DOKE-473706 format. One record per residue (C-alpha): x, y, z. Coordinates in steps of 0.001 Angstrom, whole numbers, plus 500000, padded with zeros to 6 digits. Layout:
N
XYZ
...
END
This chain:
790
094094395511384669
096388397628382658
099985398984384536
099140401784387050
100316405073385913
101474408166387733
098854410959387680
099805414379388801
097439416901390611
099576419638390249
102963421113388451
106372421062390256
106563423597393439
109305425736394153
111280422979395487
110812421015392359
108447418510393982
105413417079392075
102533415837393776
100290413215392480
096377413069392663
096707410139395156
099042412229397620
097130415138397600
093804413415397977
095327411610401073
096498414881402461
092793416092402188
091555412929403999
094156413868406913
092976417518407059
089279416326406986
090044413861410124
091818416691411834
089040419203411379
086468416291412390
088377415961415805
088638419734416578
084914420473415507
082727417335415397
079698419531416042
080160421108412307
078224418058410502
076158415263411083
077571411501411080
076237411319407452
077468415016406499
081029413865407601
080653410544405058
079493412898402236
082382415377402976
084717412480402584
083376411346399182
083965414660398221
087256414829399186
088010411657397732
086343412272394446
086936416177393831
090389415918391843
090162412535390156
088792414435386936
092366415386387107
093376411919385549
091969413047382323
094976412895379438
094346416738378562
094975417645381904
097937415424382405
099549416831378999
098961420742380153
100823419995383346
103614418486381443
103584421201378845
102880424057381414
100061425285379582
096892426777380885
093963425162379046
093830422871376140
091393423021373166
088276420845374054
089510420580377881
086614420296380223
087248421274383855
088320418356386012
085346418878388552
082952418164385836
084773414844384873
085032414035388557
081246413773389395
081264411101386434
083051408704388758
080518408822391377
078500405802392080
074872407246391853
072853404172392440
074898403365395529
074803406926397106
071080407118396411
070532404054398517
072344405550401216
071248409200401438
068355411443400466
068382412606396994
068664416072398085
071816415324399827
073009413493396837
072203416581394772
074538418671397374
077356416297396790
077261416470393216
077120420332393141
079593420590395872
082078418675393489
081166420253390344
081460423766391722
084556423506394040
086567425604391386
084452428482389902
084182428102386032
082112429947383647
080080426944382198
079034428517379101
082163428174377394
081724424341377381
079284422426375234
077814418897376157
079545417106372998
083006417979374435
081526416861378045
080511413527376600
083990413290374638
086109413516377606
083931411687380033
084201408452377591
088017409001377357
088189409051381189
087133405508381185
090232404493379676
092493406494382129
090717405203385186
091742401583384487
095410402902385076
094622404729388185
095606403373391660
092478403775393315
093421401460396276
096094403955397435
093539406203398557
092971405948402392
089141406115402686
086363403918403239
083556406030401996
084869406246398367
081398405208396643
082880405467392952
081984403447390024
084293400332389144
087358401449387145
086515401987383637
083068403117384075
081949406950383870
078205407977384204
076972411263383211
075286413110386019
071387413128386160
070225416630385042
068366416955388334
071941416957389998
074092418926387569
074051419681384014
076059422676381976
073216425069382922
073112424145386580
073434426570389303
073450425891393239
070314427895394322
069092428239397757
065355427845396357
066147424603394440
063717422074395709
065807419341394668
068765420404396695
069589420431400398
070967423911399919
072555424200403602
074175420792403177
075470421981400126
076991425187401439
078537422731404286
080165420335401749
081327423014399103
082674425480401910
084528422767403956
085766421033401047
087417424308399391
088953424896402856
090366421625403267
091630421409399687
093512424975400277
094930423912403252
096159420374401853
097724422275398728
099286425086401144
100635422403403297
099188424045406530
096297422653409214
092893423501408094
092407424672411854
094552425511414515
093265423886417902
091336426348420158
091516425855423936
094418428114425059
092522431250425370
090524430508428876
093893429502430541
095448432433429282
092621434904430535
092883433107433959
096479433208434206
097435436748432659
094155438711433596
092324437262436334
095498436157438392
097217439583437948
094150441026439273
094747439157442306
098085439921442561
096955443610443596
093642442405445280
093432438576446661
089467438828446302
089530439917442801
087061437787440802
084918438027437360
082335440729437868
078443439867437600
078283440371433780
081492438307433044
080034435406435059
076630435677433395
078363435225429941
080633432362431398
077549430738432286
076054431126429238
078635430462426592
076681428030424568
073786430579424014
073300433458421651
073646436664423792
072876440418423404
074731442227426320
074266445740427207
076800447003429608
078143450380430901
081643451600429768
084320450342431850
082714446758432862
085124444739431076
083116443608427682
086145442818426175
086980440133428903
083383439154428538
083606438456425027
086606436298425506
084825434542428271
082088433698426157
084223432632423314
085508429922425775
087418426989423595
085289427713420483
086615429248417190
085727432895417324
085695436134415167
085680439359417068
084359442264415055
084685445735415761
083688449002413728
086933450666413539
090508449980412360
091754452013415436
089815449740418054
090910446636416320
094599447679416418
094037448569420289
092485445226421097
094893443303418995
097805444878420800
096228444044424392
095459440580423566
098689439571421843
100737441323424613
098716441069427721
096682437602427535
098940435890425031
102665436456424609
104957437189421528
105723433409421691
102064432053422035
100008434952419968
100632433306416292
099112429995417289
095951431649418810
095089435000417509
095297436892414389
094219440590413071
092517440687409798
091314444046407996
092564445814404933
096002446317406224
096757442892406527
099934443306404440
101187445917406985
100308443496409662
102450440940408292
105133442939407599
105204443800411730
105338440132412536
108831439515410186
110950439992412934
109238437534414896
109287434630412572
111293432940409888
110068433682406451
108485429904406278
106406430588409565
105559433864408410
104235432488404902
102248429843406819
101049432159409431
099514434443406670
097897431486404840
096175430357408016
095182433920408967
093703434837405480
092156431152405498
090229431626408781
092492428750410296
093263430599413758
091021430057417063
090529433777417448
090348436503414654
090084440430415477
088549441698412472
086432444279410454
082685443697409607
083555443402406028
085878440584406257
083191438089407762
079799439553406620
080459439922403015
079230436437402828
075643437927402924
076123438652398891
076547434884398246
079568435680395985
081337433341394323
083078430804396759
081190432406399908
080255429036400768
083733428776403058
083187431712405206
079364430597405966
080445426702406623
083236427923408789
080673430412410805
078370427359411119
080542425845413950
081999429318415107
081082432007417495
080924435970416272
081160438785418560
079695442111417449
081060444951419198
079237448309419288
076404447429416716
074794450877417344
077838452371415246
076794450991411876
074861452893409291
071769451420407746
073261449306404900
075697447638407305
073198446983410081
071062445349407536
074254442919406506
074550442625410000
070832441042410798
070743439225407564
073875437690408152
073126436645411772
069992435210410525
072175432671408108
074631431826411132
071982431117413305
070206428789410676
073637427192409791
074135426549413514
076657429465414353
076430431600417455
076551435037418081
077036437720421060
076149441392420557
077812443546423232
077234447410423424
076966450156425986
073647451378424643
071283449329422132
068211451068419998
065215448958420529
064506449088416888
067483446606416249
066249444059418547
062797444348416741
064612443778413447
066315440843414581
063085439005415456
061540439883412075
064237438288410149
062901435208408308
065458432958409991
065110434320413721
061257434163413126
061548430371412074
063555429704415225
060683431234417444
057939429452415559
059645426124415980
060605426547419657
058146429416420990
061445430775422320
063717433733421450
066998432271419978
069166434809422321
069381435829425704
068995439658426671
069505439976430301
068956443367432084
071473446047431498
074531445543433579
075481448755435584
078070449138438325
075761450227440985
078601451338443212
080718453183440690
080761456955440897
079032458882438606
080984459915435512
079340462347433468
077887466081434519
076475467562431238
075930470983430065
073695471321426841
075042474221424864
072271475928422491
074478477208420196
077364475701418025
080895474621418818
083452477189419195
086964477765419905
086162480468422521
084177478006424695
086796475244424476
089691477961425580
087550478638428867
087297474898429736
091261474384429051
093137474696432367
096124472534432508
093725469368432298
093182467108429307
090401468299426961
089029466147423964
086683467905421529
084917465914418926
083266467141415738
080969465513413364
083036466445410228
086797466982409384
085913470428407968
084782471448411310
087779469924413039
090267471652411042
088191475100411830
088196474564415284
091857473560415261
092695476725413551
090843479299415676
092662477691418832
095954478125417085
095147481746416560
094446482419420158
098064482335420887
097941479161422904
101122477266422951
101064475129419562
102501471933421358
099349471571423182
096762471475420401
096309468323418363
093974467179415520
092944463701414196
090798462539411610
090964460475408302
092286462967405835
095973462421407042
098260460021404858
098098456741406493
101844456909408084
100815460439410142
097718458768411076
098948455944412639
101574458068414353
098759460310415724
096898457496416857
099606456154418982
099950459497420517
096391459860421278
096311456490423026
099685457479425111
098102460979425974
094652459483426816
096139456939429102
094788457478432682
098367457203433994
099647460015431799
099842463373433591
099800466099430821
097695468660429450
096426469596426028
093547469573423644
092972466689421212
090268467966418400
088979464760416295
085817463456414449
083709459994414891
087148457806414524
087256458648418555
083849456990419183
085774453416418758
086613451136421693
089516453052422887
090848453272426167
091035456889426417
090389458993429774
090088462731429256
088940465238432072
086766467110429661
084832466638426820
083147469131424162
081131467582421622
078664468438418618
075459466407419062
075485463885416363
072872461419417977
072662459893421256
074413456701420177
077562458450418902
077173460999421848
077164458456424492
080331456699422724
082181459778422784
081315460513426746
082944456984426884
086704458669426270
086031460964429333
086236460164432973
086394456517431656
088229454620434530
088087457374437576
087346456342441004
085519459760441755
082968461716440335
083516465179438443
083559468387440561
081531470163437964
080557469852434387
082732467492432284
080633467242429266
079524470064427137
077173469278424184
076829471607421389
073103471099420067
073307473978417582
070301476752417125
066926476241415872
068303477663412658
071395476420412373
072409472472413280
076167471194414232
077938470376411096
077289467217409251
073666466933410133
071618465107407155
075001464407405296
077062462823407709
074250462322410577
070908461054409594
068838464186410071
065912462192411984
068150460744414267
069589464011415168
066323465678415815
065032462611417815
068476462806419870
067964466294420316
064569466550421429
064921463611424114
068542465170425249
066901468832425745
064082467200427623
066409465452429946
068184468680430453
071608469539432060
072994467851435219
074386464309436268
073696461582433603
074388458139435097
074682454954432921
071091453609433609
069571456907432376
071925456645429385
070390453182428349
067174454231429058
067361457338426721
068558455384424037
065873452717424300
062945455138424466
064517457398421736
065161454992419279
061920452805419258
060611451382415945
057645453955415847
060013456939416474
062398455752413530
059409455299411216
058195458513412176
061536460833412430
063345458900410023
061421457042407693
063750456961404562
066358455486407092
064263452566407810
063150451977404323
066750452153403053
067641449376405864
064618447122404857
065171447222401127
068846446356401732
067680443449403254
065081442476400599
067930443016398075
070183440466399668
067365437944399392
066734438950395698
070529438466394519
071209435228396695
071809433458393451
073338436203391241
077096434749391910
078987437924392246
082632437947392241
084474438702395276
085698442162394203
082484443289392909
081152442333396476
083996444199398362
083066447251396413
079386446911397516
079704445970400870
082041448792401982
079959451232400116
083211452477398770
082905455996397519
086092457318397771
089645457373396131
092876457338397671
095650459895396627
099030460897397431
099362464703398174
101806466649395518
103934467760398358
104057464253399982
105129462672396543
107960465473395794
109328464650399343
109258460976398824
109544460458395066
112318458030395015
110756455877397706
107479455934395920
108833455075392646
110965452085393815
107947450618395432
105635451307392390
108388449310390147
108280446346392415
104557446398392314
104597446745388435
106961443698387909
105817440477387576
106784437764390209
108546435785387822
111143438561386687
111642439593390745
112600435941391107
114941435946388194
116747439053389402
117608436689392565
115017438133395010
114422434908397627
110906436139398324
109469438161395971
106000437803397618
107293439817400659
108607442209398529
105242443301397044
103833443432400495
106518445700401661
106147447803398566
102367447840399119
102727449056402647
105187451581401782
102756453166399035
099770452709401367
101713455043403922
101288457982401673
097638457765400588
094842459766401741
091239459007400877
088628461527399646
085517461231398355
084645460610394672
082810463956394501
086295465663395811
087980463855393399
085894464804390614
086094468363391447
089976468086391484
090191466448388175
087853468837386570
090044471571387647
093170469716386576
094623468942390008
094768465069389600
098159464007387939
097108460985385611
100682460446384199
102952459521386367
101692456599388671
098230455853387033
099090454982383454
101259451649383622
099176448505382826
098788446712386392
096460446236389335
098017449388391121
097303452729390106
098050455792392301
096935459269391955
098573462493393004
096448465416394063
097712468863393732
096235469989397468
097963471403400178
098953468937402774
100925469239406229
101333466551408854
099378468954411381
096213469668409515
096121466901407120
094708467435403619
093445471101403021
090821470381400469
089623473624398300
086136475087399852
083471472214399087
079884472259399769
077785470053402539
077805466931399865
081635466711400234
081731465854404031
083447462597404389
081098460343406591
083560458519408866
080459456675410350
079979454704406902
083410454962405837
084871452547408444
087065450210406752
END
């Protein structure tokens, strides 16, 4: 045996420390043991053994001479070098593996290791592969295998390598979910968990934070606090139900104000959980509530995180609560899904349905997690297709889900049962893979809504007759309509301080300010008067309590969500009409129909609502209206194109499952991004120095920032992103094209520099009360705030 050499896994870190392959591998094994302790149900005993083999073998190919020379010389890739993962698999003892495990499982192991880092294999040839494999024999004789702390190495003797059988791997191989020689689900688990363990070991953080603090915190800081005011206080019927069925998949329908958030957390129990909500404003609200009222500033970082497209801003908000090292670890754990409870948007979780490169980490994690879908009816047909398809995959892999909503269209339930993975469970067990109890309703609660159907279009005159030293909420289907109503009310001579506008065409900083203001104004304990005018963003799960609602009809789900912001938490019924619904005339519908709101859904809703008529509308009637209106047959008849698009999307996801798209491609597809962010000209002029300084930081390489004496260049870049984001407004691509064609987009100042950061300045009027005032546009330009939710 030749003398043992020091084989490096990574180049020197910031502190100058070099990590060897053995050190890195043993840290993976530590993380593996920890993951298994926390979530033993994630894999079978054989699955855990194979994952251990993968952890041991995955980086052994790094012992090759070219890789070691590359680290020493600080190069990226040497001529003729083969990716280390492809060399690692040549050290596996295939015969011994096949004597213990099924060949399909062995194939999953080979592919999980070979693909644990994405590489374009078309760049490599079989001759170089063979040459480097044979050279590896010599290096293996010098490698300290005995220092790896594992009982499941299952490797060849040192000095031996063997080419992988073509059925397990070759340079044309891809892992496909229709491969008859592959246990695909096991491959997803092995690769996904190997990646997560590997990243945790490299980042020096725990792959998972232990769950278990949520239930005691709920008891102490929620239930016991209730009992301070009422000794007999207890979880209600719905909350007790989910607590008793926390190991089941659930579809829960409950009226607004019954404590669905608490119910969701009780169902989460001591399991890893992802709580998805349709709008960022709702995510902010629930995260703040949980991090301050269920947890504390001290306990929240170990238990809860908020993950959306504003994560940089969220991380900066925590800078005063942690030192830089703690913040860096927390950020890594948040982004790598290591926290017990994550409050998040749909795109952060369900983009795995595209099976993009490295999607396996998400699906493998979801296999032992719980997913909560709040207000499923708020998503458009594409996003709904992603949810249904994704829930099927989560179900197949062993994860659990809970759908909770005030109203649930019946066709959604039918689509779930038509999903292949749901059908498989039904056929195998003879039972539905979820429990769907009767709707939960407060039978003793006072009536909350008394409606009047207005057979015309929303107008300032009606709003002003209703406003009488009270809190009035006005909801329009489009931004354009909201601005028009706002201006008309102001021209009436009303005190300007009493009228407020909120929609998505404000710069981020102004939108956040308005969000805070409406939450404070809409609090049941705030005794103030005024008129707030907004759009669909007010349909989110927000704790708002207004006296009167005037709204355009969009469709029934949206209407009832809007009604949930009126008389939300009252102990008494309204004395008269407190909801006015403008359904338009037979000739002129409310704004945005067809372009923002599906025309078929609107027509169905209008017909059933007018059939219901004016008067008191209780919660049971609302739920029944949604179920009877949105049947599969009705949707097929009145909105056939919607139904076809939904089904086509699910077929499309199945067809592209093996395409290997990149994460950035999928983000664009998943979010349906049809907008661009711009900085209004007047905003840029006012804040030019601040914006330019932030832009310089963003376009300066990290290396240069470090050379200039900055201790934490990464935080500097995050702060710069947040600074510029505060000045951005989203506009549709159509609007952008019109502005550009009319030379109203400045492409010189912040858009030409070669970097990942390009910002466009738009010559469009803007003020902090009305927002962006776009030139006259046609109906195709309406910003759809239903779909544009991320």
